[in-house]
N, C-alpha and C positions, 0 to 999 in steps of 0.2 A: 453703520455696523448693523443696526436693526434690520435694514433692508436686506443685507447680505444673509443674515441669520434666517430671515423669513424665506428667502429664496432657497436656502439649503434645505429647510424643512419641507418646502413645497415640491422641490424637484429632485434633490439629491437623495434624500431619505427614501422616498418611494422606489427610486431606481435600485438602491442598495437592498431594500427589502425584496424587490422582485428577483434580483440576482440570487439572493439567499434561498428563497423558496424554489426558484427554478433549479438550482443546484441540488436541492433536496429531492425534487422529483426525479432528477437524473440518477441520484445515488440510491434512492429507496423506491423507485418506481417499478421494481420487479419483485414478484413473490418468490422467495427462495425455493429451490428444489431440495426436498428432504430425502426422497427415495427415487432413484433413477430406474426406469424400465420396470415398472410393476408388472406382475404376471398378465398374460394375455387372457382376458376373461372369455374370449370366444372358444378357448380350449375346454372350458367348463360348459358353456352354453353358446352354440354356434350362432344364435340369433342376436347375441349381444356384442358390442364392441366399444372399446375405449379410444382406439386410434382415430385421430381426426376430430375428436369431440372434446369439449370442455365439460367435464363430468363431475356431478356431485354424487359420490358413491356412498351407499349405506348398506347396512346388514340388518334386516328386519327380524330374523329368527323364526322360530316355529309358531309363536303365538302373536300373529299380526294384529288381531283385534286389540291386544293389550298395548300395541305400539301406535295406535291411531293418533294419539295426542302428539307424539313426536313427528309423525308424518304431516299432521295439520300445521304444526309450528313451522316446519321446513317449507311447506307449501306457501304459507302466508308471508313468511319473512324473507324467503330466498327465491323460491320458484316463481312466484307472481311478479317479482321485481325484474327477473332476468330471463324469463322463458322466451321472450321475443328475440333474443340474441341468436344469431346464426351459430349452429353447431353446439348449442348448449343443451345438456340433457341431465335428467335425474336417472340414476341406475341403482336400483335396490336389489340386493342379493337375497334370495329366498330359498330355503330348502325345498327340494322337489316334493316332499310329503305335505308341504303347506301351500302348494300351488293354488288349491281351490279357495284359499283365503284372500287372494290378491284381487279378484274382481270386485268383491264387496268394498274393499278399500278404494279401489279406483273409482267406483260409482260415487262414493261419498266425497272423494276429492273433486270429482267432476261437478259437484254442486257448488264448488267454490271457485273453480277456474277450469280453463281448457287443459286437459291432462295429456295431450298428445306427446309431450316430451317426458312424461313419467314412464320409464322403462323398467322392466324387471328381468332378472336373469336367475336361472334355477340350477341347482347342483346338489350333489350328495354331501353328506356331512364331511367326508374326507376331502372332497374337492373344495368345499367352501373354506375349510380350515387352512388348507394348503394355499389357496388364493389369498386369504387374509394375512397369513404369515409372510407372504411375499411383499406385503406393503412395508414391512420392517418398521413398525411403529412401537411406541411404548404402551399401546392400548391392547386390551385382550377381549376376545369374544367370550361370552359366558357359555354355560352348558347348553343353552338354548340356541346357540349360534347367533346371538344378538349383541349389539353394542349400541348405545344411544349416540355414539359419535359418527359423524359423516366426514368425508374426505374430499379434497379438491384434487382432481386428476387432470393434467393438461393434455393437449392434443398429441403430444409425443409419449404419452403414458408414463409421465413422471408425477409423483405425488408432491404437491406444493403445500407450504405451510409457513410457519414463523420460526425463526431461529432465536429471536430475542423478545418473545412475548413477556409482558410485564408480570404475568402471573405464573406462567409455566416454563419459561425459558424456551425450549424447543416445543412447538405446538403442532402436532400432527393432524389433529381432527377437531371438530366443533360439536359441542354437546347440544343435541336437539331438544333436550328437556329444558334448556335455559334460553328463554326468549331474549334476555339481555345479551347473551353471548352471540346469538344469531344476529341481533341488531348491531351490536357494537364492534364485533370482530369479524364474523364470517362475511357479512355484507361488504365490509371494507375490502376484504381480501378477494372476494369475487370481482368486485369493481376493478381492483388492481390487475388481475389476470386478464379480464376482458379488455381493459385499456391497453395492456401490453400487446395483445393480438391485433387490436385496431391500429396501433401505431406501426406495428410490423407490416400490416396490410397496406397502410398508406405509403410506407417507405418503398415497398415492392412495386406499388403502382407508379410511384414517382420515378423509380429507377427505370421501369419499362417505357415510360413516356419520354425519356431522354434520347 
């Protein structure tokens, strides 16, 4: 009997554990879509695009110098980890009147990393507010056209997030003032969406080779 028990522990239990976690990956391996078909950013700025990109979308507002800490947090905790992935980008929305504040920020960020995937789009206050409202979140822009929250937008221009976050329930965005949130939540969610696209690419390649 002891030998049978040992065999069960050594062979059966690991198999059951594997099947449990494998089913978990299948059930929870996709990041939920919270808003479908967010507005086309190219209507506001023709040089910017979301389609075909995995985008970290942010709104820096008029006083960019005051938001450097948020940008540095995002750069160190998210951008540097994922910037080498194909079609990944940062896209920060900036009022046209504050366009001259972007280059100093870019230069400071370039001292920390290669910033070729840090992109910026410009618009009027009316255009920026309309674009933001089209995200359909529970987050608001302040009077300065700024929010500390950033958003994950997939290649099909859908906003991704969490429907069962332990702290917020439905979680639309990630607070860049919180290093813990970037580390413990946003990093995991970016990993999930990148894995989702890698698996889809492998499946497409496998189908083509048949």
